[in-house]
FIDRENMAR-883388 format. One record per residue (C-alpha): residue in one letter; x, y, z. Coordinates in Angstrom, 1 decimal, decimal comma, m for minus. Layout:
BEGIN
<type:A | X:X | Y:Y | Z:Z>
...
***
This chain:
BEGIN
<type:M | X:0,1 | Y:0,0 | Z:m0,1>
<type:S | X:2,6 | Y:2,5 | Z:0,8>
<type:G | X:4,3 | Y:2,0 | Z:m2,4>
<type:D | X:1,0 | Y:2,9 | Z:m4,1>
<type:A | X:0,9 | Y:6,0 | Z:m1,9>
<type:S | X:4,6 | Y:7,0 | Z:m2,8>
<type:G | X:4,2 | Y:6,4 | Z:m6,4>
<type:R | X:0,9 | Y:8,6 | Z:m6,5>
<type:E | X:2,9 | Y:11,2 | Z:m4,6>
<type:S | X:5,9 | Y:11,3 | Z:m7,0>
<type:Q | X:3,4 | Y:11,3 | Z:m9,8>
<type:G | X:1,7 | Y:14,3 | Z:m8,3>
<type:A | X:4,9 | Y:16,1 | Z:m7,8>
<type:L | X:5,7 | Y:15,5 | Z:m11,6>
<type:I | X:2,3 | Y:16,8 | Z:m12,6>
<type:H | X:2,7 | Y:19,8 | Z:m10,5>
<type:A | X:6,3 | Y:20,4 | Z:m11,9>
<type:L | X:4,7 | Y:20,3 | Z:m15,3>
<type:E | X:2,2 | Y:22,8 | Z:m14,6>
<type:S | X:4,6 | Y:25,0 | Z:m13,1>
<type:M | X:6,7 | Y:24,8 | Z:m16,3>
<type:H | X:3,8 | Y:25,2 | Z:m18,2>
<type:V | X:2,7 | Y:28,6 | Z:m16,5>
<type:W | X:6,4 | Y:29,7 | Z:m16,8>
<type:L | X:6,4 | Y:29,0 | Z:m20,5>
<type:E | X:2,9 | Y:30,7 | Z:m21,1>
<type:R | X:4,2 | Y:33,8 | Z:m19,3>
<type:A | X:7,5 | Y:33,9 | Z:m21,4>
<type:F | X:5,8 | Y:33,2 | Z:m24,7>
<type:R | X:3,1 | Y:36,0 | Z:m23,8>
<type:I | X:5,8 | Y:38,3 | Z:m23,4>
<type:A | X:7,5 | Y:37,3 | Z:m26,5>
<type:T | X:4,3 | Y:37,7 | Z:m28,4>
<type:G | X:3,4 | Y:41,1 | Z:m26,9>
<type:S | X:7,0 | Y:42,4 | Z:m27,4>
<type:A | X:6,5 | Y:41,1 | Z:m31,5>
<type:F | X:3,3 | Y:42,9 | Z:m31,6>
<type:A | X:4,7 | Y:46,2 | Z:m30,0>
<type:V | X:7,5 | Y:46,1 | Z:m32,6>
<type:L | X:4,9 | Y:45,4 | Z:m35,4>
<type:I | X:2,9 | Y:48,3 | Z:m34,3>
<type:I | X:5,9 | Y:50,8 | Z:m34,2>
<type:A | X:7,1 | Y:49,6 | Z:m37,4>
<type:V | X:3,5 | Y:50,0 | Z:m39,1>
<type:T | X:3,3 | Y:53,4 | Z:m37,4>
<type:V | X:6,3 | Y:54,6 | Z:m38,7>
<type:Q | X:5,5 | Y:53,2 | Z:m42,2>
<type:V | X:2,1 | Y:55,1 | Z:m42,1>
<type:A | X:3,6 | Y:58,4 | Z:m40,5>
<type:G | X:6,5 | Y:58,5 | Z:m43,6>
<type:R | X:3,9 | Y:57,9 | Z:m46,4>
<type:S | X:1,4 | Y:60,5 | Z:m44,9>
<type:F | X:3,8 | Y:63,3 | Z:m43,7>
<type:V | X:7,0 | Y:62,7 | Z:m45,9>
<type:G | X:5,5 | Y:60,9 | Z:m49,2>
<type:A | X:7,9 | Y:57,8 | Z:m48,4>
<type:S | X:8,5 | Y:55,4 | Z:m45,6>
<type:P | X:11,7 | Y:54,1 | Z:m44,6>
<type:V | X:12,9 | Y:50,9 | Z:m46,5>
<type:W | X:13,5 | Y:49,1 | Z:m43,3>
<type:T | X:10,1 | Y:49,3 | Z:m42,0>
<type:E | X:8,7 | Y:46,7 | Z:m44,7>
<type:E | X:11,2 | Y:44,1 | Z:m43,4>
<type:L | X:10,8 | Y:44,8 | Z:m39,8>
<type:T | X:7,2 | Y:44,7 | Z:m40,2>
<type:R | X:7,5 | Y:41,1 | Z:m42,0>
<type:F | X:10,2 | Y:39,9 | Z:m39,1>
<type:A | X:7,8 | Y:40,7 | Z:m36,2>
<type:L | X:4,9 | Y:39,1 | Z:m37,9>
<type:L | X:6,9 | Y:36,1 | Z:m38,1>
<type:Y | X:7,9 | Y:36,0 | Z:m34,7>
<type:L | X:4,4 | Y:37,0 | Z:m33,6>
<type:A | X:2,9 | Y:33,8 | Z:m35,3>
<type:A | X:5,6 | Y:31,8 | Z:m33,9>
<type:C | X:5,4 | Y:32,8 | Z:m30,5>
<type:G | X:1,6 | Y:33,1 | Z:m30,4>
<type:T | X:0,9 | Y:29,6 | Z:m31,9>
<type:G | X:1,6 | Y:27,5 | Z:m29,0>
<type:L | X:m0,2 | Y:29,9 | Z:m26,7>
<type:A | X:m3,3 | Y:29,5 | Z:m29,1>
<type:L | X:m3,1 | Y:25,8 | Z:m28,8>
<type:G | X:m2,8 | Y:25,8 | Z:m25,2>
<type:S | X:m5,8 | Y:27,9 | Z:m24,8>
<type:G | X:m7,9 | Y:26,4 | Z:m27,3>
<type:D | X:m7,9 | Y:29,4 | Z:m29,2>
<type:L | X:m6,3 | Y:27,8 | Z:m32,3>
<type:V | X:m8,6 | Y:26,8 | Z:m35,0>
<type:D | X:m10,5 | Y:23,9 | Z:m34,0>
<type:V | X:m13,4 | Y:21,5 | Z:m34,8>
<type:D | X:m15,3 | Y:22,0 | Z:m31,8>
<type:I | X:m18,4 | Y:21,4 | Z:m33,4>
<type:V | X:m17,7 | Y:17,9 | Z:m34,1>
<type:R | X:m16,3 | Y:17,3 | Z:m30,6>
<type:S | X:m19,3 | Y:18,7 | Z:m28,8>
<type:A | X:m21,4 | Y:16,3 | Z:m30,7>
<type:V | X:m20,0 | Y:13,2 | Z:m29,4>
<type:P | X:m19,7 | Y:11,9 | Z:m25,8>
<type:T | X:m17,1 | Y:13,4 | Z:m23,6>
<type:P | X:m14,8 | Y:10,2 | Z:m23,6>
<type:V | X:m14,8 | Y:10,4 | Z:m27,6>
<type:A | X:m14,4 | Y:14,1 | Z:m27,4>
<type:R | X:m11,5 | Y:13,7 | Z:m24,9>
<type:A | X:m9,7 | Y:10,9 | Z:m27,3>
<type:M | X:m10,4 | Y:13,3 | Z:m30,2>
<type:R | X:m8,6 | Y:16,2 | Z:m28,4>
<type:L | X:m5,6 | Y:13,5 | Z:m27,5>
<type:L | X:m5,3 | Y:12,2 | Z:m31,0>
<type:G | X:m5,3 | Y:15,7 | Z:m32,3>
<type:L | X:m2,4 | Y:17,2 | Z:m29,9>
<type:A | X:m0,2 | Y:14,0 | Z:m30,5>
<type:A | X:m0,6 | Y:14,3 | Z:m34,3>
<type:T | X:0,4 | Y:18,0 | Z:m33,7>
<type:A | X:3,4 | Y:17,3 | Z:m31,4>
<type:A | X:4,7 | Y:14,3 | Z:m33,9>
<type:L | X:4,3 | Y:16,5 | Z:m36,8>
<type:C | X:6,4 | Y:19,4 | Z:m35,0>
<type:A | X:9,2 | Y:16,8 | Z:m33,9>
<type:T | X:9,2 | Y:15,4 | Z:m37,7>
<type:L | X:9,9 | Y:19,1 | Z:m38,8>
<type:L | X:12,0 | Y:20,3 | Z:m36,5>
<type:P | X:15,2 | Y:19,1 | Z:m38,2>
<type:A | X:14,5 | Y:20,8 | Z:m41,5>
<type:A | X:13,7 | Y:24,1 | Z:m39,6>
<type:W | X:17,1 | Y:23,7 | Z:m37,9>
<type:L | X:18,9 | Y:23,2 | Z:m41,7>
<type:Y | X:16,6 | Y:26,4 | Z:m42,8>
<type:T | X:17,9 | Y:28,5 | Z:m39,9>
<type:H | X:21,4 | Y:27,1 | Z:m40,3>
<type:I | X:21,2 | Y:28,0 | Z:m43,9>
<type:G | X:20,3 | Y:31,7 | Z:m43,0>
<type:A | X:23,5 | Y:32,2 | Z:m41,5>
<type:R | X:25,0 | Y:32,9 | Z:m44,9>
<type:Q | X:22,6 | Y:35,4 | Z:m45,7>
<type:T | X:21,6 | Y:39,0 | Z:m44,6>
<type:S | X:18,5 | Y:41,0 | Z:m44,9>
<type:P | X:18,6 | Y:43,6 | Z:m47,7>
<type:A | X:17,4 | Y:46,6 | Z:m45,9>
<type:L | X:18,2 | Y:45,8 | Z:m42,1>
<type:G | X:21,5 | Y:44,2 | Z:m42,8>
<type:W | X:20,4 | Y:41,3 | Z:m40,1>
<type:R | X:21,5 | Y:37,8 | Z:m40,5>
<type:M | X:18,7 | Y:35,8 | Z:m41,9>
<type:D | X:19,1 | Y:32,7 | Z:m39,3>
<type:W | X:17,6 | Y:35,2 | Z:m36,8>
<type:L | X:14,6 | Y:35,2 | Z:m39,2>
<type:H | X:14,8 | Y:31,8 | Z:m40,2>
<type:A | X:14,9 | Y:30,8 | Z:m36,4>
<type:S | X:11,2 | Y:31,9 | Z:m36,1>
<type:M | X:10,2 | Y:28,5 | Z:m37,5>
<type:L | X:12,1 | Y:26,5 | Z:m34,9>
<type:V | X:10,3 | Y:28,8 | Z:m32,4>
<type:L | X:7,2 | Y:27,9 | Z:m33,9>
<type:L | X:7,7 | Y:24,4 | Z:m34,0>
<type:A | X:9,1 | Y:24,0 | Z:m30,9>
<type:S | X:6,7 | Y:25,8 | Z:m29,1>
<type:L | X:3,7 | Y:24,3 | Z:m30,9>
<type:G | X:5,2 | Y:20,8 | Z:m29,9>
<type:L | X:5,9 | Y:21,6 | Z:m26,6>
<type:F | X:2,5 | Y:23,4 | Z:m26,1>
<type:A | X:0,7 | Y:20,0 | Z:m27,5>
<type:L | X:2,7 | Y:17,9 | Z:m25,1>
<type:L | X:1,9 | Y:19,8 | Z:m22,2>
<type:S | X:m1,8 | Y:19,9 | Z:m23,1>
<type:M | X:m1,7 | Y:16,2 | Z:m23,6>
<type:I | X:m0,7 | Y:15,6 | Z:m20,2>
<type:R | X:m3,2 | Y:18,0 | Z:m18,8>
<type:V | X:m6,0 | Y:16,0 | Z:m20,9>
<type:L | X:m4,2 | Y:12,7 | Z:m19,7>
<type:S | X:m4,3 | Y:14,0 | Z:m15,8>
<type:G | X:m7,9 | Y:15,4 | Z:m15,9>
<type:R | X:m6,9 | Y:18,9 | Z:m15,9>
<type:E | X:m8,3 | Y:20,0 | Z:m19,1>
***
């Protein structure tokens, strides 16, 4: 009996540690998403002000807008999956019994995590290739831009795994 109790305790401690990691990751990605959005707003504001008052906007604003938009999507996608705000087939899951809906959710999360894990090596290669290139207007190394795909796949896969754990532990 005491073995079962200690096993449940260690399982509870593990779940608590994973929940803490999930909270920390969520905060970090919220800050990153907000920062990318702030950069996007500033770049677009400079663009619009330049076009409205000067007649032309600085060339770098186009590039910075694209970079910020990529990181906004990369950092926000995992958050959206974790919160349930990512595009989903809720109408189907709401029409089936709860155990079936739970199984469908787990299957979707597992497929997402597996796809992300499969694509990570290609994203790493893509990022590595970018080290030999620079952006035309800002002169930044393109591996910093290409790394947004690594961030996207890693965060989406990680949030999918954490969501699977939440579903399996009955917390979601």
